[in-house]
C-alpha distance (Angstrom), angle and dihedral (degrees) to the residues before:
residue distance angle dihedral
M1 . . .
M2 3.79 . .
S3 3.75 120.4 .
G4 3.76 125.3 -146.5
P5 3.77 131.5 38.1
G6 3.77 119.4 -16.1
I7 3.77 127.4 -116.4
V8 3.81 92.1 -92.9
A9 3.80 92.0 63.3
Y10 3.80 92.2 49.9
L11 3.80 92.6 47.1
A12 3.81 91.5 47.8
L13 3.82 90.3 52.6
S14 3.79 90.2 45.7
T15 3.80 91.0 51.8
L16 3.79 91.3 48.7
L17 3.81 92.2 50.2
F18 3.80 91.9 46.5
G19 3.82 90.1 50.9
I20 3.80 91.0 51.0
G21 3.79 89.0 50.3
I22 3.80 92.6 50.5
A23 3.80 90.4 49.0
G24 3.80 90.1 51.0
V25 3.81 92.4 50.7
L26 3.80 94.2 46.4
L27 3.80 100.1 40.6
R28 3.80 104.6 38.9
R29 3.80 129.7 70.5
S30 3.79 100.1 -168.5
P31 3.82 110.5 104.1
L32 3.80 91.1 -143.0
I33 3.80 92.9 54.2
V34 3.81 90.9 46.3
M35 3.81 89.5 52.5
L36 3.79 91.2 49.8
A37 3.81 89.8 49.7
L38 3.81 90.0 51.2
E39 3.80 89.5 51.6
I40 3.81 89.6 52.2
M41 3.81 89.1 51.8
L42 3.81 91.8 50.0
N43 3.80 91.0 48.9
A44 3.81 90.0 49.9
S45 3.79 89.9 54.4
N46 3.81 89.6 48.2
L47 3.79 90.2 52.9
A48 3.81 90.7 52.1
L49 3.81 91.6 47.8
I50 3.80 92.1 50.4
A51 3.83 91.5 46.1
F52 3.81 92.1 53.1
S53 3.79 90.9 43.6
R54 3.78 90.7 53.0
H55 3.81 92.7 44.2
W56 3.80 92.9 52.5
A57 3.83 93.7 37.8
D58 3.79 90.0 -126.5
G59 3.80 128.4 131.1
D60 3.80 97.4 -147.4
G61 3.82 93.5 89.9
Q62 3.79 91.0 52.5
I63 3.79 92.1 51.2
F64 3.79 90.5 49.3
A65 3.83 90.0 48.1
L66 3.81 89.3 55.2
T67 3.80 88.5 52.3
V68 3.81 89.9 51.8
M69 3.83 89.0 50.8
V70 3.82 90.3 54.8
V71 3.80 90.3 50.8
A72 3.82 90.4 47.7
A73 3.80 92.0 51.1
S74 3.80 91.2 48.8
E75 3.79 91.0 48.2
A76 3.79 91.0 50.5
V77 3.81 93.0 50.7
V78 3.80 94.8 47.4
G79 3.81 93.7 40.9
L80 3.79 94.9 49.1
G81 3.80 89.9 47.1
L82 3.79 90.3 53.5
I83 3.80 92.5 46.7
V84 3.82 91.5 51.0
A85 3.82 91.2 47.3
M86 3.82 91.4 49.5
S87 3.79 93.2 47.4
R88 3.82 92.0 49.5
R89 3.77 90.1 50.3
K90 3.83 91.7 55.7
L91 3.81 91.6 57.0
């Protein structure tokens, strides 16, 4: 028997975080805020993957979540580099 919150609680939190991320992408114009909102969306998907992986007692979701983390880190590095380059160009 698993202890702690059930899968519904994790999926509800994941949905809430994903919704906040979508709102940040759609409502903000700042590239930095949009990137942060995208990171929130990726973390929400990771939470859902881990919740399903835990619910089904399978490690595939955790491996896929690690892959999503690598993509998120790469996106952050490239995105921040582009933002810095664009801000230097404006000066």
